[in-house]
N, C-alpha and C positions, 0 to 999 in steps of 0.2 A: 409514487415513483413510476415513471413509464416502464413498460415491460422490457424495453431494450436495455434500460439502465439496470434493471433487476438481473437480466441475463448476463450483462457485462460484469456485474458484481459477482454473480455466481461463478462465472467462468474465471474471473480474476482470482477469487478465493480458492476455487478448485485447482487451478493451475499453479498457484504460487505459494499458498500457505497451508494446504491440507496435505497430510501424509497419506499416500495411497500405496497399498501393497503391490499394485500393478502400475507400471509406468503409463499413465493415462493423462495426456495433455488436454485432450478434448473428450468430454463424456460421450459415451455411445449414443445417448438420447439426442445430443446436439448434432452428431454426425448423421443419425437417422433423419432428423428434421431437414438437414441440408439435402439428403438424398430425395426426400419427399418433395422438396421444392425444386428439384432438378438443378441444383446449384452447380456451376462450373468450377472446377479446381481439383486439386489432388484429393483423393478419397481417403488416403492413409497418411498418418504422421510418420515421418522417418527422420533419423539423425538426431533425435533428442536423447542425450546421454544420461540426463538425470533431472529429477524434480526434487529440489531441496526444500524441505519444509522450513519455513521461517517463523511460524507462529500464527496465532489467530486471535480475534477479538470478537466476542459475542455481541451482536448488534442490538439484541433486545434490551440489553442493559444500558445502551447509549442514548436512545430516544424512544418515545412511546410508539411511533408509527413511521413507516418509510415515506408516506405521502408527503409531498412538498419538499423532498430531498433529492439531491443528485450526487452521483459518483463523479469526482473530479480528480484529474491527474495534472500535476505541475512539476516542472524542473526548477529547483532553486539553485542559483549559482551564488555562492557566498565568497566574496573577495578575502584575501589574506587580511586578518585582523577584523573581519566583519562579524556582525552580531545580528541574530534574529532575536528581537526583544522578548522579554518575558510576556507570556500570555497564558490564559486559562482556556482549556478546551471545555466547551459546554455544548453538548449535543453535536459535536463535530469530531467523531472518531477518525483516526487516520493511521497510516503507516508511512514511515519515511525510510527509504532505502538509500544508503550512501553509495553514490556512483563513483566518486573520485575524491581524493584528498582525505582529510580528517577534520573532525569537528568535535568540540566538547559540548555535551548536552548536560545541562543543569536541570534536575527534575525534583518535584516535590515528594516523590516516593523513594528518593535515594539521598543518602547523606553526603556523598561525594559526586563530583561531576563524572560522567561516563565519556570516555574517549571512543568516538564512533569513527571507524575507518571504512574505506571502500569495501562493500560486501556486507556491512552491518545493517541491522534493521532496528528501528525504534517504533514502538507501538504507542500511540497517543490516544488515550481513552478519556471519556467525559470525566471531568473533575481534575484532570492533570494540569498542574502549573509547570511550565518549563521554558527554557530559553537555550539558544545555541551560541557558541563563540568559536570562531575559527582562529585559533592561536598560532596557526602555522604561517609560513611565508608563501604558501601556494593557495590557489582557490580550492574550494570544496564544492561538489555538486551532489544534490540529493533529488531523487524522484519521490515526490510526496503525493500519495493517493489518499483522499479523504472523502467523507460524505458530508455535504453541506446543504443548508436550506436553499431551495430554488430562489432565484432572484427575479 
């Protein structure tokens, strides 16, 4: 995995899924690196009211090595009545954050479908079988971030 992808992943995980006792959006080491590079832009973070921990997924259990993988982000827009067909995650861990609407997730690790609404998070680990169904009359949107093999 290129160093930039590793940094992006580390920043993403630090900023969105790890609980920190101090409100730290950007780690001090990254700010120090920007100062050393004489990067232009604000030096302090302001106006961030909260960092809400959403969960985490240990990557070592997902695939043997990061080489040959990339961090990918996509927005899925699922029409009313739409379905994301059943699939198995194999070496493709991911996180889906529901941006808008609601969708039912059917998972191999749950007996009943889970209703996911805007603001909810779904963790997709290696070995998971699952599918989504938008049973509502409005579209649903999800931000899906996953690690996939390079093409």
